[in-house]
All heavy atoms as an XYZ file, in Angstrom:
940
protein
N      14.957      9.764    -10.417
C      15.034      8.397     -9.937
C      14.031      8.206     -8.785
O      13.960      9.019     -7.876
C      16.444      8.117     -9.434
C      16.599      6.737     -8.875
S      18.335      6.438     -8.539
C      18.196      5.605     -7.011
N      13.276      7.155     -8.864
C      12.288      6.828     -7.838
C      12.999      6.103     -6.694
O      13.616      5.064     -6.901
C      11.161      5.933     -8.409
C      10.489      6.605     -9.600
C      10.163      5.557     -7.329
C       9.843      7.923     -9.307
N      12.910      6.678     -5.502
C      13.545      6.055     -4.333
C      12.583      5.189     -3.540
O      12.981      4.195     -2.938
C      14.124      7.131     -3.415
C      15.300      7.887     -4.041
C      15.624      9.120     -3.250
N      14.475     10.024     -3.453
C      14.049     10.925     -2.592
N      14.653     11.105     -1.475
N      13.007     11.679     -2.862
N      11.302      5.580     -3.520
C      10.342      4.843     -2.692
C       8.946      4.904     -3.295
O       8.498      5.945     -3.764
C      10.302      5.428     -1.279
C       9.360      4.710     -0.353
C       9.363      5.288      1.060
O      10.178      6.191      1.362
O       8.540      4.833      1.859
N       8.277      3.766     -3.254
C       6.874      3.639     -3.613
C       6.129      3.285     -2.336
O       6.476      2.308     -1.668
C       6.646      2.544     -4.673
C       7.385      2.871     -5.960
C       5.147      2.340     -4.924
C       7.403      1.733     -6.973
N       5.133      4.079     -1.986
C       4.309      3.777     -0.810
C       2.974      3.215     -1.277
O       2.267      3.855     -2.052
C       4.091      5.014      0.042
N       2.653      2.025     -0.821
C       1.356      1.433     -1.090
C       0.418      1.911      0.014
O       0.762      1.863      1.196
C       1.433     -0.102     -1.096
C       0.053     -0.705     -1.335
C       2.420     -0.582     -2.159
N      -0.764      2.374     -0.381
C      -1.743      2.895      0.567
C      -3.026      2.072      0.471
O      -3.575      1.901     -0.617
C      -2.063      4.384      0.277
C      -3.191      4.879      1.163
C      -0.816      5.240      0.439
N      -3.452      1.573      1.623
C      -4.754      0.912      1.738
C      -5.597      1.676      2.739
O      -5.122      2.020      3.817
C      -4.623     -0.518      2.288
C      -4.102     -1.524      1.322
C      -2.839     -2.071      1.497
C      -4.869     -1.978      0.258
C      -2.353     -3.027      0.632
C      -4.387     -2.932     -0.617
C      -3.133     -3.451     -0.415
O      -2.661     -4.398     -1.280
N      -6.847      1.923      2.388
C      -7.832      2.408      3.342
C      -8.791      1.243      3.552
O      -9.418      0.767      2.619
C      -8.571      3.659      2.827
C      -9.686      4.054      3.799
C      -7.590      4.813      2.645
N      -8.841      0.786      4.787
C      -9.608     -0.412      5.115
C     -10.815     -0.053      5.960
O     -10.722      0.742      6.901
C      -8.691     -1.375      5.886
O      -9.402     -2.500      6.321
N     -11.939     -0.645      5.636
C     -13.143     -0.477      6.437
C     -13.847     -1.821      6.555
O     -14.418     -2.324      5.573
C     -14.077      0.564      5.816
C     -15.289      0.835      6.665
C     -15.326      1.447      7.888
C     -16.635      0.471      6.366
N     -16.603      1.500      8.360
C     -17.441      0.908      7.446
C     -17.241     -0.179      5.310
C     -18.807      0.710      7.494
C     -18.604     -0.366      5.342
C     -19.372      0.076      6.420
N     -13.699     -2.441      7.701
C     -14.349     -3.725      7.993
C     -13.994     -4.817      6.978
O     -14.856     -5.605      6.577
C     -15.862     -3.560      8.072
C     -16.312     -2.649      9.194
C     -17.816     -2.569      9.267
C     -18.236     -1.659     10.403
N     -19.683     -1.580     10.545
N     -12.744     -4.856      6.550
C     -12.346     -5.885      5.584
C     -10.965     -6.456      5.914
O     -10.119     -6.584      5.046
C     -12.410     -5.360      4.156
C     -11.670     -4.053      3.965
O     -10.954     -3.625      4.883
O     -11.812     -3.457      2.890
N     -10.779     -6.829      7.179
C      -9.480     -7.330      7.641
C      -9.048     -8.575      6.870
O      -7.871     -8.741      6.564
C      -9.518     -7.601      9.140
N      -9.978     -9.470      6.538
C      -9.627    -10.685      5.794
C      -9.084    -10.359      4.416
O      -8.045    -10.892      4.007
N      -9.761     -9.487      3.692
C      -9.283     -9.066      2.379
C      -7.948     -8.349      2.499
O      -7.046     -8.542      1.686
C     -10.285     -8.123      1.706
C     -11.174     -8.834      0.726
O     -10.804     -9.838      0.146
N     -12.359     -8.301      0.553
N      -7.818     -7.509      3.516
C      -6.580     -6.757      3.710
C      -5.408     -7.693      3.960
O      -4.324     -7.498      3.412
C      -6.744     -5.766      4.858
C      -5.577     -4.826      5.089
C      -5.311     -3.955      3.866
C      -5.851     -3.954      6.311
N      -5.623     -8.733      4.757
C      -4.560     -9.711      5.003
C      -4.074    -10.316      3.691
O      -2.875    -10.375      3.433
C      -5.057    -10.821      5.938
C      -4.108    -11.964      6.047
N      -3.129    -12.025      7.010
C      -3.943    -13.071      5.284
C      -2.415    -13.123      6.839
N      -2.899    -13.773      5.790
N      -4.994    -10.770      2.864
C      -4.624    -11.394      1.591
C      -3.932    -10.402      0.659
O      -2.981    -10.751     -0.041
C      -5.862    -11.987      0.906
C      -6.474    -13.142      1.664
C      -5.503    -14.306      1.849
O      -4.751    -14.616      0.911
O      -5.499    -14.889      2.946
N      -4.412     -9.170      0.642
C      -3.801     -8.146     -0.212
C      -2.365     -7.870      0.213
O      -1.454     -7.828     -0.626
C      -4.628     -6.869     -0.161
N      -2.148     -7.687      1.503
C      -0.800     -7.386      1.993
C       0.118     -8.593      1.805
O       1.282     -8.436      1.435
C      -0.845     -6.922      3.466
C       0.553     -6.799      4.049
C      -1.584     -5.589      3.566
N      -0.395     -9.789      1.999
C       0.417    -10.989      1.774
C       0.868    -11.069      0.320
O       2.033    -11.401      0.035
C      -0.374    -12.242      2.164
N      -0.018    -10.735     -0.621
C       0.364    -10.788     -2.041
C       1.400     -9.711     -2.368
O       2.322     -9.941     -3.152
C      -0.857    -10.671     -2.952
O      -1.353     -9.349     -3.022
N       1.273     -8.547     -1.743
C       2.264     -7.485     -1.965
C       3.615     -7.843     -1.364
O       4.659     -7.540     -1.945
C       1.779     -6.170     -1.361
C       0.761     -5.405     -2.176
C       0.326     -4.172     -1.415
C       1.325     -5.017     -3.523
N       3.598     -8.463     -0.201
C       4.857     -8.881      0.421
C       5.565     -9.899     -0.469
O       6.791     -9.849     -0.635
C       4.595     -9.455      1.811
N       4.802    -10.789     -1.055
C       5.374    -11.775     -1.980
C       5.943    -11.067     -3.210
O       7.034    -11.385     -3.669
C       4.312    -12.799     -2.388
C       4.814    -13.903     -3.256
C       5.740    -14.862     -2.498
O       5.982    -14.732     -1.312
N       6.268    -15.816     -3.201
N       5.217    -10.105     -3.743
C       5.690     -9.342     -4.906
C       6.966     -8.579     -4.555
O       7.910     -8.538     -5.349
C       4.604     -8.377     -5.381
N       7.003     -8.001     -3.373
C       8.193     -7.246     -2.955
C       9.408     -8.157     -2.851
O      10.528     -7.742     -3.161
C       7.923     -6.550     -1.627
C       9.061     -5.653     -1.179
C       8.717     -4.841      0.028
N       8.572     -5.675      1.209
C       8.574     -5.218      2.434
N       8.683     -3.926      2.669
N       8.436     -6.031      3.460
N       9.201     -9.401     -2.471
C      10.328    -10.336     -2.350
C      10.939    -10.679     -3.708
O      12.058    -11.175     -3.772
C       9.881    -11.617     -1.634
O       9.079    -12.421     -2.483
N      10.229    -10.406     -4.797
C      10.715    -10.694     -6.151
C      11.467     -9.517     -6.778
O      11.938     -9.611     -7.903
C       9.541    -11.035     -7.059
C       8.792    -12.274     -6.676
C       7.663    -12.534     -7.677
N       6.895    -13.682     -7.289
C       5.635    -13.644     -6.863
N       4.997    -12.487     -6.800
N       5.010    -14.735     -6.522
N      11.561     -8.406     -6.060
C      12.159     -7.199     -6.626
C      13.664     -7.336     -6.801
O      14.331     -8.005     -6.016
C      11.857     -5.992     -5.738
C      10.391     -5.628     -5.722
S      10.028     -4.279     -4.600
C      10.957     -2.961     -5.371
N      14.180     -6.646     -7.801
C      15.620     -6.597     -8.039
C      16.284     -5.807     -6.912
O      15.666     -4.957     -6.273
C      15.900     -5.929     -9.384
N      17.545     -6.082     -6.689
C      18.286     -5.444     -5.601
C      18.348     -3.920     -5.753
O      18.365     -3.200     -4.762
C      19.687     -6.025     -5.517
N      18.360     -3.425     -6.991
C      18.475     -1.980     -7.216
C      17.112     -1.295     -7.364
O      17.040     -0.119     -7.710
C      19.335     -1.704     -8.438
C      18.728     -2.264     -9.722
O      17.810     -3.109     -9.643
O      19.183     -1.862    -10.803
N      16.035     -1.999     -7.069
C      14.685     -1.440     -7.182
C      14.421     -0.460     -6.045
O      15.096     -0.486     -5.018
C      13.668     -2.575     -7.146
N      13.446      0.421     -6.234
C      13.123      1.357     -5.153
C      12.563      0.623     -3.928
O      12.066     -0.497     -4.035
C      12.068      2.268     -5.767
C      11.540      1.552     -6.935
C      12.596      0.602     -7.399
N      12.650      1.282     -2.816
C      12.069      0.766     -1.583
C      10.544      0.800     -1.731
O       9.998      1.699     -2.368
C      12.509      1.673     -0.435
C      11.976      1.308      0.916
C      12.553      2.300      1.958
N      12.124      1.987      3.286
C      10.967      2.354      3.835
N      10.130      3.088      3.135
N      10.658      2.016      5.055
N       9.871     -0.178     -1.137
C       8.411     -0.198     -1.135
C       7.946     -0.218      0.314
O       8.334     -1.086      1.086
C       7.841     -1.411     -1.900
C       6.319     -1.403     -1.847
C       8.319     -1.418     -3.339
N       7.152      0.790      0.677
C       6.618      0.880      2.028
C       5.106      0.697      1.991
O       4.497      0.681      0.916
C       6.994      2.228      2.655
O       6.465      3.289      1.888
N       4.515      0.573      3.168
C       3.086      0.306      3.260
C       2.467      1.186      4.340
O       2.985      1.271      5.455
C       2.854     -1.168      3.601
C       1.417     -1.628      3.794
C       0.597     -1.470      2.512
C       1.399     -3.082      4.247
N       1.359      1.848      3.978
C       0.571      2.640      4.924
C      -0.862      2.117      4.866
O      -1.458      2.043      3.791
C       0.589      4.143      4.579
C      -0.235      4.926      5.602
C       2.005      4.677      4.493
N      -1.397      1.752      6.025
C      -2.764      1.250      6.114
C      -3.542      2.156      7.053
O      -3.086      2.448      8.166
C      -2.799     -0.196      6.661
C      -4.237     -0.657      6.884
C      -2.073     -1.138      5.710
N      -4.713      2.593      6.593
C      -5.622      3.345      7.454
C      -6.792      2.425      7.775
O      -7.524      2.008      6.882
C      -6.122      4.639      6.776
C      -7.092      5.379      7.707
C      -4.961      5.529      6.391
N      -6.929      2.081      9.053
C      -8.077      1.326      9.542
C      -9.167      2.363      9.788
O      -9.189      3.035     10.811
C      -7.700      0.577     10.819
C      -8.866     -0.192     11.429
O      -9.969     -0.182     10.832
O      -8.676     -0.784     12.499
N     -10.033      2.519      8.814
C     -11.006      3.607      8.795
C     -12.306      3.200      9.484
O     -13.304      2.970      8.853
C     -11.272      4.023      7.350
C     -11.720      5.446      7.229
O     -11.563      6.232      8.144
N     -12.276      5.791      6.086
N     -12.254      3.085     10.759
C     -13.431      2.699     11.521
C     -13.052      2.012     12.812
O     -13.904      1.611     13.593
N     -11.761      1.881     13.063
C     -11.257      1.380     14.331
C     -11.713     -0.002     14.725
O     -11.988     -0.254     15.897
N     -11.767     -0.932     13.795
C     -12.210     -2.286     14.123
C     -11.115     -3.102     14.796
O     -11.360     -4.215     15.235
C     -12.728     -3.038     12.862
C     -13.927     -2.337     12.290
C     -11.638     -3.193     11.831
N      -9.915     -2.548     14.930
C      -8.792     -3.310     15.482
C      -8.624     -3.074     16.985
O      -7.521     -2.889     17.481
C      -7.505     -2.935     14.742
C      -6.384     -3.917     15.037
O      -6.670     -5.100     15.279
O      -5.214     -3.498     15.030
N      -9.710     -3.113     17.711
C      -9.663     -2.801     19.136
C      -8.702     -3.706     19.903
O      -8.007     -3.262     20.797
C     -11.065     -2.899     19.722
N      -8.620     -4.979     19.542
C      -7.737     -5.905     20.249
C      -6.327     -5.943     19.716
O      -5.469     -6.621     20.265
N      -6.058     -5.235     18.627
C      -4.718     -5.208     18.061
C      -4.376     -6.382     17.160
O      -3.240     -6.503     16.712
N      -5.328     -7.255     16.867
C      -5.049     -8.427     16.037
C      -4.670     -8.039     14.614
O      -3.748     -8.619     14.031
C      -6.252     -9.370     16.017
N      -5.355     -7.045     14.054
C      -5.034     -6.595     12.703
C      -3.620     -6.031     12.659
O      -2.836     -6.357     11.774
C      -6.040     -5.555     12.222
C      -5.758     -4.926     10.855
C      -5.833     -5.968      9.754
C      -6.729     -3.789     10.581
N      -3.284     -5.200     13.628
C      -1.942     -4.612     13.691
C      -0.880     -5.709     13.757
O       0.088     -5.690     13.006
C      -1.813     -3.688     14.898
C      -0.421     -3.082     15.033
C      -0.322     -2.150     16.221
N      -1.161     -0.976     16.099
C      -0.838      0.111     15.411
N       0.312      0.172     14.771
N      -1.648      1.143     15.341
N      -1.069     -6.675     14.631
C      -0.091     -7.758     14.780
C       0.042     -8.553     13.486
O       1.160     -8.893     13.069
C      -0.495     -8.671     15.933
N      -1.083     -8.828     12.841
C      -1.073     -9.580     11.588
C      -0.309     -8.824     10.505
O       0.566     -9.379      9.834
C      -2.511     -9.843     11.139
C      -2.601    -10.646      9.853
O      -1.879    -11.648      9.715
O      -3.402    -10.261      8.978
N      -0.617     -7.541     10.343
C       0.037     -6.749      9.299
C       1.524     -6.560      9.581
O       2.340     -6.595      8.656
C      -0.658     -5.401      9.139
C      -2.097     -5.448      8.628
C      -2.666     -4.045      8.533
C      -2.211     -6.187      7.314
N       1.892     -6.373     10.831
C       3.311     -6.205     11.172
C       4.099     -7.483     10.920
O       5.279     -7.435     10.605
C       3.456     -5.739     12.618
C       3.034     -4.289     12.794
C       3.024     -3.821     14.231
O       3.059     -4.655     15.164
O       2.956     -2.585     14.435
N       3.437     -8.633     11.042
C       4.088     -9.905     10.717
C       4.299    -10.024      9.208
O       5.366    -10.425      8.751
C       3.242    -11.096     11.226
O       3.155    -11.004     12.647
C       3.868    -12.421     10.836
N       3.268     -9.661      8.435
C       3.356     -9.745      6.974
C       4.310     -8.702      6.399
O       4.995     -8.956      5.407
C       1.977     -9.539      6.346
C       0.951    -10.632      6.551
C      -0.420    -10.158      6.100
C       1.359    -11.889      5.803
N       4.324     -7.504      6.983
C       5.077     -6.383      6.425
C       5.728     -5.598      7.571
O       5.175     -4.598      8.043
C       4.138     -5.479      5.643
C       4.819     -4.528      4.730
C       5.583     -3.445      5.079
C       4.818     -4.557      3.302
N       6.041     -2.800      3.967
C       5.579     -3.470      2.857
C       4.237     -5.402      2.373
C       5.780     -3.199      1.508
C       4.430     -5.132      1.044
C       5.197     -4.041      0.610
N       6.888     -6.023      8.034
C       7.564     -5.286      9.097
C       7.771     -3.824      8.683
O       8.130     -3.537      7.549
C       8.897     -6.010      9.254
C       8.619     -7.399      8.755
C       7.621     -7.225      7.636
N       7.491     -2.913      9.595
C       7.634     -1.497      9.305
C       6.386     -0.842      8.751
O       6.408      0.352      8.452
N       5.295     -1.583      8.621
C       4.049     -1.007      8.126
C       3.616      0.140      9.037
O       3.778      0.071     10.258
C       2.930     -2.077      8.038
C       2.624     -2.705      9.378
C       1.661     -1.485      7.433
N       3.103      1.207      8.442
C       2.512      2.305      9.213
C       1.014      2.059      9.246
O       0.375      1.968      8.197
C       2.801      3.654      8.561
C       4.234      4.068      8.636
C       4.424      5.429      7.991
C       5.900      5.779      7.965
N       6.145      7.066      7.289
N       0.468      1.957     10.447
C      -0.960      1.701     10.599
C      -1.572      2.879     11.341
O      -1.142      3.226     12.444
C      -1.213      0.394     11.367
C      -0.542     -0.775     10.645
C      -2.719      0.159     11.517
C      -0.537     -2.057     11.415
N      -2.553      3.493     10.713
C      -3.260      4.622     11.294
C      -4.676      4.161     11.599
O      -5.350      3.597     10.723
C      -3.286      5.795     10.316
C      -1.932      6.176      9.719
C      -2.109      7.213      8.628
C      -0.989      6.670     10.799
N      -5.129      4.358     12.820
C      -6.447      3.871     13.213
C      -7.358      5.050     13.518
O      -7.045      5.878     14.372
C      -6.348      2.928     14.426
C      -5.496      1.710     14.047
C      -7.736      2.498     14.882
C      -5.265      0.731     15.160
N      -8.455      5.103     12.797
C      -9.480      6.116     13.029
C     -10.613      5.488     13.830
O     -11.071      4.393     13.486
C     -10.026      6.654     11.705
C      -8.970      7.401     10.920
O      -8.056      7.979     11.494
N      -9.099      7.384      9.607
N     -11.071      6.169     14.859
C     -12.149      5.646     15.702
C     -13.456      5.508     14.924
O     -14.286      4.666     15.239
C     -12.358      6.546     16.912
N     -13.618      6.325     13.886
C     -14.818      6.250     13.058
C     -14.417      6.334     11.595
O     -13.320      6.750     11.260
C     -15.794      7.373     13.411
C     -15.213      8.752     13.244
C     -16.146      9.835     13.767
O     -16.819      9.608     14.782
O     -16.171     10.912     13.148
N     -15.329      5.944     10.739
C     -15.085      5.988      9.299
C     -15.103      7.438      8.846
O     -16.145      8.077      8.819
C     -16.148      5.167      8.569
C     -15.874      5.062      7.084
O     -15.092      5.817      6.516
N     -16.527      4.113      6.451
N     -13.938      7.957      8.482
C     -13.819      9.353      8.051
C     -14.147      9.525      6.573
O     -14.192     10.645      6.079
C     -12.397      9.841      8.312
C     -12.028      9.842      9.780
C     -10.612     10.295     10.009
N     -10.465     11.665      9.535
C      -9.291     12.206      9.219
N      -8.187     11.520      9.335
N      -9.224     13.450      8.806
N     -14.304      8.433      5.851
C     -14.518      8.501      4.409
C     -13.212      8.214      3.681
O     -12.123      8.384      4.234
N     -13.335      7.787      2.447
C     -12.162      7.379      1.672
C     -11.186      8.527      1.420
O      -9.986      8.389      1.642
C     -12.602      6.760      0.339
C     -11.474      6.328     -0.595
C     -10.601      5.243      0.058
C     -12.032      5.837     -1.922
N     -11.671      9.659      0.958
C     -10.766     10.767      0.618
C     -10.014     11.301      1.841
O      -8.787     11.431      1.796
C     -11.528     11.881     -0.091
N     -10.680     11.600      2.964
C      -9.926     12.070      4.126
C      -8.926     11.033      4.645
O      -7.810     11.375      5.036
C     -11.005     12.370      5.172
C     -12.234     12.644      4.378
C     -12.130     11.727      3.190
N      -9.318      9.764      4.634
C      -8.401      8.721      5.099
C      -7.221      8.565      4.140
O      -6.086      8.336      4.570
C      -9.147      7.396      5.261
N      -7.460      8.713      2.853
C      -6.370      8.660      1.876
C      -5.399      9.807      2.101
O      -4.174      9.611      2.076
C      -6.925      8.717      0.449
O      -7.721      7.591      0.178
N      -5.931     11.005      2.330
C      -5.064     12.156      2.616
C      -4.280     11.948      3.905
O      -3.116     12.351      4.004
C      -5.893     13.439      2.700
C      -6.383     13.880      1.343
O      -5.768     13.585      0.317
N      -7.491     14.593      1.326
N      -4.880     11.321      4.882
C      -4.209     11.013      6.133
C      -3.021     10.079      5.868
O      -1.929     10.271      6.422
C      -5.216     10.352      7.071
C      -4.719     10.024      8.437
C      -5.811      9.329      9.262
O      -6.906      9.022      8.775
N      -5.502      9.084     10.517
N      -3.203      9.098      5.018
C      -2.121      8.170      4.681
C      -1.004      8.888      3.942
O       0.180      8.665      4.211
C      -2.664      7.017      3.840
N      -1.357      9.753      3.011
C      -0.362     10.506      2.247
C       0.503     11.345      3.189
O       1.723     11.422      3.028
C      -1.037     11.389      1.179
C      -0.056     12.359      0.555
C      -1.689     10.513      0.113
N      -0.118     11.942      4.193
C       0.625     12.770      5.148
C       1.595     11.946      5.989
O       2.543     12.490      6.550
C      -0.346     13.524      6.048
N       1.405     10.634      6.031
C       2.243      9.762      6.851
C       3.452      9.207      6.100
O       4.208      8.419      6.649
C       1.405      8.608      7.399
N       3.627      9.601      4.841
C       4.748      9.085      4.060
C       5.429     10.206      3.287
O       4.817     11.230      3.004
C       4.289      7.977      3.080
O       5.427      7.449      2.398
C       3.284      8.490      2.068
N       6.675      9.983      2.954
C       7.423     10.923      2.114
C       7.874     10.252      0.818
O       8.837     10.674      0.187
C       8.627     11.459      2.885
C       8.223     12.300      4.077
C       9.409     12.891      4.821
O      10.553     12.788      4.331
O       9.184     13.466      5.887
N       7.170      9.203      0.429
C       7.530      8.449     -0.768
C       7.400      9.300     -2.021
O       6.614     10.247     -2.077
C       6.645      7.208     -0.891
N       8.173      8.926     -3.039
C       8.140      9.601     -4.336
C       6.880      9.249     -5.123
O       6.386     10.059     -5.908
C       9.347      9.187     -5.182
C      10.649      9.426     -4.471
O      10.926     10.577     -4.126
O      11.385      8.448     -4.249
N       6.396      8.022     -4.937
C       5.252      7.512     -5.690
C       4.260      6.915     -4.705
O       4.652      6.222     -3.760
C       5.697      6.434     -6.711
C       4.506      5.758     -7.357
C       6.609      7.030     -7.763
N       2.982      7.174     -4.935
C       1.914      6.604     -4.122
C       1.124      5.624     -4.963
O       0.724      5.936     -6.086
C       0.983      7.699     -3.615
C       1.650      8.800     -2.792
C       0.690      9.957     -2.592
C       2.128      8.247     -1.469
N       0.890      4.439     -4.424
C       0.109      3.417     -5.108
C      -1.105      3.118     -4.235
O      -0.990      2.464     -3.198
C       0.938      2.148     -5.330
C       0.234      0.949     -5.949
C      -0.335      1.293     -7.324
C       1.189     -0.236     -6.041
N      -2.264      3.656     -4.626
C      -3.497      3.453     -3.883
C      -4.153      2.166     -4.358
O      -4.399      2.002     -5.556
C      -4.472      4.618     -4.101
C      -4.024      5.897     -3.470
C      -3.251      6.800     -4.182
C      -4.363      6.194     -2.162
C      -2.829      7.983     -3.608
C      -3.947      7.375     -1.576
C      -3.179      8.274     -2.304
N      -4.430      1.269     -3.428
C      -5.065     -0.001     -3.761
C      -6.241     -0.259     -2.835
O      -6.235      0.156     -1.676
C      -4.063     -1.157     -3.620
C      -2.863     -1.143     -4.562
C      -1.900     -2.271     -4.205
C      -3.314     -1.270     -6.011
N      -7.230     -0.971     -3.348
C      -8.333     -1.432     -2.514
C      -7.924     -2.743     -1.855
O      -7.158     -3.523     -2.443
C      -9.590     -1.670     -3.358
C     -10.209     -0.389     -3.829
O     -10.077      0.657     -3.194
N     -10.900     -0.458     -4.959
N      -8.443     -3.035     -0.666
C      -8.071     -4.273      0.013
C      -8.456     -5.557     -0.719
O      -7.983     -6.628     -0.353
C      -8.807     -4.171      1.359
C      -8.936     -2.713      1.598
C      -9.187     -2.133      0.220
N      -9.270     -5.474     -1.743
C      -9.613     -6.689     -2.485
C      -8.701     -6.916     -3.690
O      -8.933     -7.815     -4.483
C     -11.084     -6.687     -2.912
C     -11.437     -5.548     -3.859
O     -10.603     -4.635     -4.057
O     -12.557     -5.570     -4.395
N      -7.630     -6.128     -3.825
C      -6.685     -6.335     -4.925
C      -5.607     -7.323     -4.512
O      -5.266     -7.450     -3.331
C      -6.005     -5.020     -5.357
O      -5.315     -4.469     -4.248
C      -7.005     -4.030     -5.900
N      -5.047     -7.999     -5.496
C      -3.949     -8.931     -5.272
C      -2.866     -8.638     -6.296
O      -3.156     -8.446     -7.472
C      -4.388    -10.395     -5.426
C      -5.554    -10.812     -4.554
C      -5.211    -10.767     -3.073
N      -6.346    -11.143     -2.253
C      -7.214    -10.295     -1.713
N      -7.095     -9.006     -1.931
N      -8.198    -10.722     -0.959
N      -1.629     -8.626     -5.846
C      -0.502     -8.404     -6.760
C      -0.107     -9.726     -7.393
O      -0.067    -10.758     -6.725
C       0.680     -7.821     -5.996
N       0.185     -9.667     -8.673
C       0.720    -10.830     -9.386
C       2.077    -10.441     -9.921
O       2.258     -9.334    -10.432
C      -0.210    -11.238    -10.521
C      -1.536    -11.783    -10.035
C      -2.391    -12.303    -11.181
O      -1.917    -12.336    -12.337
O      -3.532    -12.679    -10.910
N       3.026    -11.332     -9.822
C       4.366    -11.020    -10.301
C       5.018     -9.961     -9.432
O       4.873     -9.974     -8.210
N       5.681     -9.014    -10.074
C       6.375     -7.933     -9.361
C       6.045     -6.630    -10.066
O       6.681     -6.275    -11.054
C       7.887     -8.216     -9.354
C       8.690     -7.265     -8.489
C       8.957     -5.925     -9.147
O       9.784     -5.863    -10.059
O       8.309     -4.939     -8.737
N       5.028     -5.898     -9.628
C       4.590     -4.693    -10.328
C       5.419     -3.449    -10.043
O       5.361     -2.485    -10.799
C       3.162     -4.494     -9.805
C       3.208     -5.061     -8.423
C       4.146     -6.242     -8.515
N       6.190     -3.440     -8.976
C       6.852     -2.215     -8.526
C       7.936     -1.727     -9.484
O       8.064     -0.531     -9.721
C       7.422     -2.399     -7.124
C       6.409     -2.909     -6.151
C       6.524     -4.173     -5.601
C       5.307     -2.140     -5.798
C       5.590     -4.658     -4.700
C       4.354     -2.617     -4.905
C       4.499     -3.878     -4.352
N       8.702     -2.630    -10.034
C       9.749     -2.247    -10.977
C       9.175     -1.568    -12.209
O       9.689     -0.543    -12.671
N       8.091     -2.103    -12.734
C       7.460     -1.507    -13.922
C       6.901     -0.121    -13.610
O       6.996      0.798    -14.438
C       6.358     -2.425    -14.441
N       6.336      0.035    -12.428
C       5.815      1.347    -12.040
C       6.957      2.352    -11.957
O       6.867      3.463    -12.489
C       5.051      1.243    -10.702
C       3.760      0.447    -10.899
C       4.761      2.630    -10.130
C       3.062      0.040     -9.610
N       8.045      1.982    -11.321
C       9.198      2.883    -11.187
C       9.780      3.225    -12.559
O      10.124      4.378    -12.826
C      10.262      2.246    -10.298
N       9.883      2.231    -13.442
C      10.428      2.482    -14.785
C       9.539      3.432    -15.581
O      10.035      4.281    -16.328
C      10.634      1.170    -15.537
C      11.831      0.371    -15.047
C      12.130     -0.823    -15.947
N      11.022     -1.773    -16.059
C      10.776     -2.748    -15.180
N      11.530     -2.878    -14.103
N       9.771     -3.568    -15.375
N       8.224      3.316    -15.415
C       7.308      4.201    -16.142
C       7.514      5.658    -15.726
O       7.520      6.554    -16.572
C       5.862      3.780    -15.897
N       7.708      5.897    -14.456
C       7.967      7.266    -13.991
C       9.341      7.742    -14.423
O       9.516      8.896    -14.807
C       7.829      7.362    -12.469
C       6.408      7.464    -12.013
C       5.769      6.380    -11.431
C       5.701      8.643    -12.151
C       4.454      6.468    -11.003
C       4.383      8.753    -11.733
C       3.755      7.660    -11.160
N      10.329      6.864    -14.370
C      11.696      7.251    -14.724
C      11.842      7.531    -16.215
O      12.679      8.344    -16.621
C      12.677      6.150    -14.306
N      11.036      6.905    -17.039
C      11.150      7.047    -18.490
C      10.761      8.434    -18.988
O      11.238      8.869    -20.030
C      10.290      5.990    -19.187
N       9.904      9.115    -18.242
C       9.423     10.418    -18.695
C       9.130     11.293    -17.485
O       8.174     11.033    -16.747
C       8.163     10.242    -19.538
C       7.619     11.545    -20.091
O       8.075     12.637    -19.689
O       6.707     11.471    -20.924
N       9.929     12.315    -17.250
C       9.707     13.170    -16.081
C       8.364     13.888    -16.090
O       7.918     14.387    -15.060
C      10.845     14.182    -16.136
C      11.697     13.841    -17.290
C      11.071     12.705    -18.031
N       7.698     13.929    -17.222
C       6.382     14.554    -17.307
C       5.240     13.678    -16.866
O       4.103     14.129    -16.749
N       5.509     12.411    -16.625
C       4.457     11.480    -16.215
C       4.019     11.806    -14.794
O       4.843     11.946    -13.887
C       4.955     10.005    -16.295
C       3.974      9.064    -15.645
C       5.192      9.627    -17.736
N       2.726     11.966    -14.614
C       2.181     12.303    -13.289
C       1.435     11.124    -12.654
O       1.265     11.076    -11.443
C       1.238     13.484    -13.389
N       0.978     10.181    -13.485
C       0.216      9.044    -12.944
C       0.458      7.819    -13.813
O       0.611      7.920    -15.034
C      -1.271      9.366    -12.911
N       0.469      6.666    -13.160
C       0.634      5.381    -13.834
C      -0.360      4.427    -13.203
O      -0.559      4.444    -11.994
C       2.074      4.833    -13.634
C       2.209      3.428    -14.174
C       3.098      5.749    -14.260
N      -0.997      3.606    -14.005
C      -1.936      2.621    -13.471
C      -1.520      1.242    -13.917
O      -1.347      0.993    -15.112
C      -3.347      2.925    -13.966
N      -1.339      0.319    -12.969
C      -1.045     -1.063    -13.341
C      -2.251     -1.676    -14.045
O      -3.381     -1.192    -13.902
C      -0.783     -1.762    -12.019
C      -0.758     -0.725    -10.973
C      -1.367      0.516    -11.528
N      -2.014     -2.714    -14.773
C      -3.102     -3.408    -15.462
C      -3.945     -4.143    -14.437
O      -3.435     -4.877    -13.589
C      -2.518     -4.410    -16.455
C      -3.564     -5.147    -17.221
C      -2.929     -6.033    -18.263
N      -3.940     -6.816    -18.890
C      -3.722     -7.960    -19.462
N      -2.499     -8.447    -19.522
N      -4.692     -8.641    -20.014
N      -5.244     -3.960    -14.513
C      -6.167     -4.637    -13.619
C      -6.825     -5.783    -14.361
O      -7.306     -5.626    -15.486
C      -7.246     -3.666    -13.118
C      -6.730     -2.449    -12.358
C      -7.885     -1.525    -12.002
C      -5.974     -2.863    -11.125
N      -6.855     -6.944    -13.730
C      -7.460     -8.122    -14.329
C      -8.600     -8.560    -13.434
O      -8.427     -8.726    -12.236
C      -6.417     -9.254    -14.456
C      -5.236     -8.773    -15.294
C      -7.052    -10.503    -15.036
C      -4.070     -9.723    -15.297
N      -9.769     -8.766    -14.044
C     -10.992     -9.196    -13.355
C     -11.387     -8.181    -12.333
O     -11.529     -8.341    -11.180
C     -10.810    -10.585    -12.748
C     -10.629    -11.618    -13.821
C     -10.490    -13.020    -13.243
O     -11.176    -13.338    -12.256
O      -9.711    -13.787    -13.785
């Protein structure tokens, strides 16, 4: 049984896109069934552009409880992704780019795909455009 899905974003100079992405995920999370797994959010600001804290405040408003990790310099996608993974204990990791937008409620389908077959190691949502 899937208890938690952690959404991971690695952001580099794209606060506007990140805001829209997180807003769409928050909307999708609000559509989840009561018995659905928990959905958490980890964001790595990979380049430390949030010096004034505006990004942090914005994301915390959109997604209370978000984990935000700030790197002073761009460490690269793979190291920053590993950094995000180390910050969560979720059963499932959903890596997204900040230019993605959620439509509908994707989390239930992801959890069902993993629950249907214990041998499943990866699931990819359908990408449009």
